[in-house]
N, C-alpha and C positions, 0 to 999 in steps of 0.2 A: 334581315333578322337575323341573330345568332342562333345556333342550332339550340331546339328546344326551346326557345325565348317566344315561341308564337301560339303557347298553348292559350292563353287567356285569350288572344285575338279570336282562335278558332271556336273560342266559347260565345264569342260575341261583344268581348270589350272593345273601346276605341280608343284607349290609350296607349301610346307607345314610350317607355322611358329610356332615356338616354344609353344606360347600360344593357338594352337589348338589343342594338343596333351593332350589327358587324361594321366596327368601325374601319376595318381594314377595305374593305368592299367599299365602305360609306363614310368616309369621314365627315364627323358633324359639323367641321370648320369651314367645309366648301357650300354649306346651307344659311340664305337669309329667310328671316320671319316671311311666312307665308309660301314658300317655294313649294308647288307642289311636287308629290312624289308619287310614286307605284310603291307600295310595300309586298315585300315577297319573304316566304320562310326561306330556310337555307337551303332547301332541294328546289328554288326557283317557283314555287307556286303562289300567285296572286292572292294575296290575302285583302287588298282594297287599296283605295287612292287615300291621300291623307294630305295636310298642309304641313309645313316644317316651323317649330317654335325651338331651334338649336339652343338657345340659352337658358332653357327651361329644363327640370326634371322631366317634366310630362314633353319630350321633344317633338313630338309629331302626334296629330290628332287624325283619326280616320273619318270620313265624311262621306265614303261610298264603300262598304263594305263587300269585299268581293269583287268589288268593279274596278275597272279603269277607267276614270272617265275626268274631265277636267271640272274643277269649281268654277263654274261659270255663269251667267244669267240663266240659261237654261235648267242648270240644276238648282239654283236658288228658286224659278219659279215652280220645279216640281216640289221643294220641299215646302215652300209657303201653303201650296195648294193642298197640300195633306194635312198639315197643322190647322188650316182654316177650316177644313174638312170636319175635324176632330170638334175645335171650339164651336163652330155653328151646330153642330149636333148636340151640344152640352148647353150652351146658353143662349137665351133670346135675344140679350144685348150685346151690340159689338164693343163691349167692354171685358177685356180678358188679356193674358200673356199669351203673346200669339206665337212666342219662338220661344223653347227652353232649352237652349243650347244643344248637348248631345243627344237628348230624348227626341228633338225632333229632325235630327240628321244634321245640325248647322253648329258644329262645337265653338264654344269661344261666343256666340250670340245669342242674345237678349232682345226682345220685340214685346212691348208693353203697346197694347190698341184702346185709345179712346176714342171712339166712335171714328171720326173721319181722320184722326191724327195717331201718327204713331211717334211712342220714344223708343230710340234705337240704343243699345248699348254695344261695342265691340268690347270684348274682356281681354283680348290679345292683341298684339301688333299683327300676327300670322292672317286671322280674319278680317281685320281691318284692312288689310291690303287688295281686299274684295270688295271693297267699298262701293265702287260705282257701280258692280254688276247687280249688288245687292238692292242698293237703290233704283237702281232700271225695272227689276224684278217687283220690287214694292209698289211702285208706280204702276208698274202694267196688271199687278194682279187685284191691288185693292183701289186704283184711283184716289188716295188721298188727299186731303186739302193742305195737309202738311206733315214733316218728316223732322223732328229734333233727334241729335245726337248729344247723347250726354256721357261725356269722357270721364267724370270724377268718380268712377269706382275704385275701392280699394283693389282692385286687382290690376288695375292699370296703374295706380299711384305706386305699387310694390315694384312693380315693373318698370317704372321712371318715364312711361309713355305721356302724351299731352293729356291734360284734366278739361281741355275746352269744353263748352254747351255751346254746340252750334246748330241754326236751323238749315238742313241740308235741302229741303225741298218744301215749297210754297210757303206759307205763313203759320207759324204755331203761336196760341195766345200764351200768355204767362201761366194761366189756369184754365185748366181743361175739365170740361163736364164727363162725370161717370154715373151708372147707376148701377149699385149693386143690392141684391136680394130686393130690390124695388125701392131704393133708399136713393136720395139725391145726395152728390159731392162735388166740390171743385178740388181738384189735385194741381198742387202746384209746381209743376212739370219742370220747369226751368231751374226752380232753385229747391224744392223738396228734396227727401229722402230718395235715394236710388232713383227710381223713374216717376218719383211723384206720389206712388200708391203702391199698395200692398195688395196683391190681387190674391196670393196665396191661402188666405185664411177664410177666404170667403163661404166655404162649406161650414165650416166650424160657426163662423158668425151666423149664419142662417140657423142654427141649431139653438141658437140664445133664445129666440121666440117663445117656446114653452116655460121657460124659467125664468123671463125678468119681467111679466105682467104684473104692475101693481107693484114693483119691488124697487128698493133703492141698489144703485149699482156703483161701484168705483172701478174706471179704467186705467190702469196704471200702464206707464209709456205709452199713453194715447195715442202720439202724432196727432193728426187731425181728425180724430175722432173716429176711425171704420169701427172700431167694437162699440164704443158707447154713444155714439149717433144712431147706429143700427140698434142698441138696446132701448134707447127713448122711441125709437119707430115702433118699436115690438110692444110697447105700452110701459115700459118703467115708470115708476112713481118720479124718479129724480135720479142723475146722474151727475158725478162727477168726475171730470177728464183731468188726469194728472201726468204731468210732461214738464221735462225741464227747458224746453223750448217756448218762449213767447210767441215766435212765429206759429209753431205748431198749434198752439193753445188758441191763437187769434184766428188759424183755420178751422179749429174745433166750432168755433161760434159761427164762423160763416156757414158751417155746413150744418148747424143746428137752425140758423136762420133759413137757409133752404128747404127744409121740410119743417119749418113752423114748430120749433120745438124749443125755442131759447128759455120759454119760462120753466123747462126740466131739465136744463143741462149748464153744469157750471163749470167753471176751470180751477186748478191749483198749480202754480207754478215751483218747481224745486227737484233736488236731486230724489228719485224713487224712494230707496232705504231711506233716508234723513227724513223726507216727508211722511211716509206711511209711520215711522215711529213717532214723529208729533202727532198724527192724528189720534194714534193709540193712545198717548197721554192725554189727547183732551178728550177721550171716551167717546170716539166718533165710531161706529159700527155700520155695515153694509149687507144686505141679503146677499149679493151677487159682488162678488171681487175677480177683475178680470188681468191677469199677468201676461204681456205680451212683449218681454224684453228684448233688446239685441242679443246678437249672439254673444252670449258669456264665454264661449269657447271657439277661438279661431284657430287654433292648433292643436293638434293631438295631443300636445305636451303640458296644454294648458287646462286637459281635461278635470285633475284633482281640484284644482282651483275653482274652474267653473261651475262643478258641480257643488260645493260650497255656496257658489252666489247665488244657483237657484234655489238651494235649502234655506238660504237667508230669506232671499225676497218671499218665497212660499210660507214662511214661517210667519212673517209680516203680515202678508195677506191675510192668514188663516186666525190671525189675532185681531184684524177689523173686521172679521166675519161671523154674522149672528149664529146662534145655534141652528141647525138646518138648513145654514145659507151653503151658495154653491162658490166654490173656488173653479175658474178656469185657468189652467197652468199651459203658458204656451210656449216652446222653444223652436228657435229656427237654426239652432247650431248643429251642422251635420253631425258632428264627432259625439253629440251626446246621444245615447241610444234611449228609445221609448221605456226600457226598465230603468235605467239608470235616472230619468225624470221623475218615474213614477216611485223611484227609491229616495230621492231627494224631498218629495211630497211625504212621504210616509215619515222621513226622517224629523222633517218641518211640522207635522202632525205631534209626532212625540215630544218636541222642544214647546210647542204652544198648548202642550196638554189637552188634546183632542184627538178624537178619532176620525177619518175619512173613509169614504166609500167611493170608487169609482163609478159613475153611471153612465158616461158616454166617453167616445176617445174619437177624435178627428185628426184630417190629415190634409194635405195638398190636394188641391183640386184637379180635374182634369185638364186646365191649360199649364200644368206642371206637370208632365207625365213623366213616369217613373221607368227607367231605362233597367230590365231585369237584371244585366249583367254589370251594370256600374250604379252599386251602392249608393255612391254619392249624391247622385241625382233625387235620392230620398231623405230630406232633410228635415219636414217640418213636423210638428207634433201638437196637439192640443188635448189636453186632458181635463175633463169635469168631473168634478169629487164633491160630494156632499159632505159638511163637516156635522158630525154626529156630537 
């Protein structure tokens, strides 16, 4: 490291930027993705072990702070056992995010568990270089029936990496069962979004229960019904799931059938803003409106435009909401602060000529632990607000 460039790492951060390396002693051109390195301060003190991503702005990622050790099957097993221990304390069913990158000491890696099956995402070439050791550790630690590798993530696409979807161990059905908050689902792990399911809003979805009994619910950006089906299972009188994907809405009805809720669940296909505007013109109203959009802000420079998108969708949600109804506003945009989301909701309320009061707030669950030195690991927000 260059002199003075190690302060952040000494504070517990795990990322090394290319301009922090002493390029005279360690020219980046000599490294390949995944090359293991010892990280040292300018005075020679060991700061940890990392693997290289020399073509990226974050050119090295520390996996063993303060230690010199290889990234091998032994380390993977140690990290997996630690991550597993946290999840088993938090959840009764083996359905959760098993590994959440830096927060579980395995940067660039995501693993979701569906009972006896695992879906793995290598989000950079450096971590993917250790695929064989990881697979061996997963088999030894969890004895899964199958492991699926999903290579079709945005980060891989941006890096020009292979986007193949491959069964790397055993056999993995097209759809896998899971249970969340006592409700049954089938996740399309081969073809669905991300790993096929979004475990991150689990805790907020559980908090729907006291708000939806006997109520009408609109679930916008529903995907396969994570929010809407749970609302119906918690006693909602009727639920409409809105999404632009026909496949996702077919999944909604499959999951409604699994829970014997077909009589209370309907779907509507279309662009969320356009369809919500149409529904408002039709005079439709709901007691609960849930907004769980994709990340409107992918890059920090898109913040202003993204905040406007959140304001617009929340305004539409409020116009469809009955007096005294509940708006659930979610965001998975890392660059959007909770304060900015709340401000967008307030601006939406002014435009919709109403008032709101925040009654609950939610965040990512214990299977998405937050590394206190890495703010980027905290990304999820859910705000429950009553319309006055």
